[in-house]
C-alpha positions in Angstrom: 1.0 -2.9 27.4 -0.9 -1.2 24.5 0.9 -0.9 21.2 0.0 2.1 19.0 1.5 2.8 15.5 1.6 6.0 13.6 1.4 6.4 9.9 1.3 10.0 8.6 2.3 12.5 5.9 3.5 15.0 8.6 7.2 14.6 8.0 9.6 15.2 10.9 10.5 18.9 10.5 7.4 20.2 12.2 5.9 19.7 15.7 3.0 17.4 14.6 4.5 14.0 15.3 5.9 15.1 18.7 2.6 16.6 19.7 0.7 13.4 18.8 3.1 11.2 20.8 2.9 13.6 23.8 -0.9 13.4 23.7 -0.8 9.6 23.7 1.6 9.5 26.6 -0.6 11.9 28.5 -3.5 9.5 28.1 -1.6 6.3 28.6 1.4 6.2 30.8 2.3 2.6 29.8 2.3 2.4 26.1 4.6 1.6 23.2 4.5 3.8 20.1 5.9 2.7 16.8 6.5 5.0 13.8 5.6 3.1 10.6 6.4 6.2 8.6 5.8 10.0 8.6 7.1 10.4 5.0 4.0 9.5 3.0 3.7 11.9 0.1 1.3 14.6 1.1 -2.4 13.4 0.9 -1.3 10.3 -1.0 -4.0 7.8 0.0 -2.8 5.0 -2.4 0.8 5.2 -1.1 -0.6 5.0 2.5 -2.8 1.9 1.6 0.2 0.1 0.2 2.5 0.8 3.2 -0.2 -0.3 5.6 -1.0 -3.5 3.8 2.7 -4.5 3.9 3.4 -3.5 7.5 0.4 -4.2 9.7 0.7 -8.0 9.6 4.1 -7.8 11.4 2.4 -6.4 14.5 0.7 -8.5 17.3 -3.0 -8.9 17.8 -4.8 -5.8 19.3 -2.3 -3.3 17.9 -3.9 0.1 17.3 -3.0 1.9 14.1 -3.5 5.7 13.9 -3.4 6.8 10.3 -3.1 10.6 9.7 -3.2 11.2 6.0 -5.9 13.4 4.5 -7.6 13.4 7.8 -9.4 16.7 7.9 -13.0 16.1 8.8 -15.7 17.0 6.2 -19.1 15.8 5.1 -17.3 13.7 2.5 -14.3 12.6 4.7 -15.6 11.2 7.9 -13.6 9.5 10.6 -13.9 5.8 11.2 -12.5 3.1 13.5 -12.2 -0.4 12.2 -11.6 -3.8 13.9 -10.0 -5.9 11.2 -7.8 -9.0 11.2 -7.6 -8.8 15.1 -6.2 -5.3 14.9 -7.7 -1.8 15.0 -7.4 1.1 12.5 -8.4 4.7 13.2 -8.4 6.7 10.0 -10.4 9.0 7.7 -13.0 7.2 5.5 -11.2 8.1 2.3 -10.3 4.6 1.0 -7.1 4.2 2.9 -8.2 0.9 4.3 -9.2 -0.5 0.9 -6.1 -2.5 0.2 -6.3 -4.4 3.5 -10.0 -4.8 3.6 -10.3 -6.0 0.0 -8.9 -9.4 1.2 -10.1 -9.5 4.8 -13.6 -8.4 5.9 -13.7 -6.0 8.9 -15.4 -7.5 11.9 -16.7 -4.0 12.9 -16.7 -0.5 11.5 -17.9 2.6 13.4 -18.2 6.2 12.3 -16.6 8.2 15.0 -19.1 10.7 16.5 -17.3 12.3 19.5 -16.4 15.5 17.6 -19.2 17.6 19.1 -17.6 17.1 22.5 -14.1 18.1 21.3 -13.1 21.4 19.7 -10.6 20.2 17.1 -8.6 21.6 14.2 -6.0 18.8 14.4 -8.1 15.6 14.4 -5.2 13.1 14.6 -4.1 14.8 17.9 -7.6 15.6 19.3 -9.8 12.8 18.0 -7.7 9.8 16.9 -5.6 9.8 20.1 -8.8 9.8 22.2 -10.2 6.9 20.2 -6.9 5.0 20.4 -6.7 5.5 24.1 -10.3 4.3 24.6 -9.6 1.1 22.6 -6.3 0.6 24.5 -8.2 0.7 27.8 -10.5 -2.1 26.5 -13.3 0.2 25.5 -16.0 -0.8 23.0 -16.1 0.8 19.6 -19.8 1.5 19.9 -19.1 4.0 22.7 -17.1 6.3 20.3 -19.2 5.8 17.1 -22.2 4.4 15.4 -21.8 1.1 13.6 -21.8 1.3 9.8 -21.7 -1.5 7.2 -19.3 -0.2 4.6 -16.4 2.2 3.9 -15.2 4.1 0.8 -13.4 2.0 -1.7 -10.2 3.2 -3.4 -10.9 2.3 -7.1 -7.4 3.1 -8.4 -5.7 0.3 -6.5 -7.6 -2.3 -8.6 -6.1 -3.2 -12.0 -8.4 -3.9 -14.9 -8.6 -6.9 -17.2 -10.0 -6.8 -20.7 -12.9 -9.0 -21.7 -11.0 -11.8 -23.4 -8.5 -11.8 -20.5 -5.4 -11.1 -22.6 -4.4 -7.8 -21.1 -4.0 -6.5 -17.5 -3.8 -2.7 -17.2 -2.5 -1.4 -13.9 -0.6 1.6 -12.7 2.2 2.8 -10.4 1.0 3.1 -6.8 4.3 3.7 -5.0 7.9 4.6 -5.5 10.2 3.4 -2.8 13.4 4.8 -1.3 15.5 3.1 -4.0 13.4 4.6 -6.8 11.9 1.2 -7.5 8.4 1.5 -9.0 5.6 -0.7 -7.5 2.4 -1.4 -9.4 -1.1 -2.4 -8.3 -0.7 -5.7 -10.2 -0.2 -8.7 -7.9 1.3 -12.1 -8.5 -2.0 -13.9 -7.9 -3.8 -11.9 -10.6 -0.8 -12.3 -13.0 -0.9 -16.1 -12.8 -4.7 -16.3 -12.8 -4.9 -14.4 -16.1 -1.7 -15.5 -17.7 -2.0 -19.2 -17.2 1.6 -19.7 -18.1 1.4 -17.8 -21.4 4.3 -15.7 -22.8 3.8 -12.0 -22.1 5.1 -8.5 -22.6 5.1 -5.9 -19.8 5.1 -2.3 -21.1 6.0 0.7 -18.9 6.2 3.7 -21.2 8.9 2.9 -23.7 10.3 0.0 -21.6 9.4 -3.6 -22.2 10.0 -6.8 -20.2 9.2 -10.4 -21.1 10.4 -12.0 -17.9 9.6 -11.5 -14.2 12.1 -12.4 -11.5 11.6 -13.5 -7.9 14.7 -11.8 -6.6 16.8 -8.8 -7.7 20.0 -10.9 -8.0 18.3 -13.5 -10.3 19.4 -11.1 -13.1 23.0 -12.1 -12.4 24.8 -15.0 -14.2 26.9 -16.3 -11.4 28.9 -18.5 -13.8 30.5 -15.3 -15.0 33.5 -14.1 -13.0 33.0 -11.2 -10.7 35.3 -8.8 -12.6 33.3 -9.4 -15.8 29.9 -8.7 -14.4 28.3 -5.4 -15.3 24.7 -5.6 -13.9 24.5 -2.4 -11.9 22.0 -0.1 -13.5 20.2 -2.9 -15.5 16.5 -2.8 -15.5 14.3 -5.7 -14.4 10.7 -6.7 -13.5 10.0 -8.8 -10.4 7.4 -9.7 -7.9 8.5 -8.1 -4.7 8.3 -9.4 -1.2 4.7 -8.0 -0.9 3.7 -9.9 -4.0 3.3 -6.9 -6.3 4.9 -6.4 -9.7 7.8 -4.0 -9.4 9.9 -2.3 -12.1 13.4 -1.9 -10.7 17.0 -1.0 -11.5 19.5 -3.6 -10.1 21.4 -2.1 -7.1 19.7 1.2 -7.7 20.8 4.3 -5.9 19.1 7.6 -6.6 22.4 9.5 -5.9 24.6 7.4 -8.2 23.2 5.0 -10.9 19.7 6.2 -10.4 16.4 4.3 -10.0 13.6 3.1 -12.1 11.6 6.2 -11.4 14.3 8.5 -12.8 16.1 6.3 -15.4 12.8 5.0 -16.9 10.8 8.2 -16.4 8.1 6.3 -14.4 5.9 8.3 -12.0 3.0 7.8 -9.7 -0.2 6.8 -11.6 1.7 6.0 -14.8 0.1 3.1 -16.7 1.7 -0.4 -16.7 0.3 -3.0 -19.2 0.8 -6.7 -19.4 -0.2 -8.3 -22.7 -0.4 -12.1 -22.8 0.0 -14.2 -25.9 -3.3 -15.1 -27.4 -4.5 -18.6 -26.9 -4.7 -20.3 -30.3 -7.6 -22.6 -30.4 -7.1 -25.7 -32.7 -9.3 -25.8 -35.8 -11.0 -29.1 -36.5 -11.9 -30.1 -40.0 -14.4 -32.8 -41.1 -12.8 -35.7 -42.8 -14.9 -36.9 -45.7 
């Protein structure tokens, strides 16, 4: 049975999600549809890339992912279908696939060219569903598009490192449901550049000199429960996806608040990690 996922910025108030699902069922009577999310911030490509990277691996081989964010066709925003990591992605060529494909090379990319046969003002419904259905039936990608060798890269998902490798400069790419702030700095880069050195993380006026593995590592469990007062404390950690996150312990946007509100951190804000300089020993000549 084919498995198709949907990731969009459509929300759930309007008819769009229901119409897309109806169109899929009209094409494929036996299909499973999974909603990854329809609450992407409008046109937010970076947020989409982060969510896709951290969700697609949980799906089985040959899953087909329809991505409807910033999907209006234009000469600068074409539509592509990609075979990557034994799964399929149907999306606009606007950099959405960058975060996944930066680590795993696509086995095939085609630029979708069936538009002249379909009068469409809603490409996710009219084009992406047709392509997904074709793939689900075992169809070849070359039937629905011409093979291309590359796709647009999303530059802002890549942090920068200075020449002497003492500073990593990244940014906020996602704010989750708890108000936790996720950056584009991953644990692998942190260790490769840091090499065990002391460091300071700066996020606006907030600084951190320790990175946790879990939220509750901030707690001293030797202290009795009634004496603990950790709710609302700030911390930095590498989250389950391996990215540096600035968080508030047991955050709740309706009560104690979250890192985004309490620390005034927003999408695209700069996050800097400065490592202690390596002091090279000086040798003197003994007469």
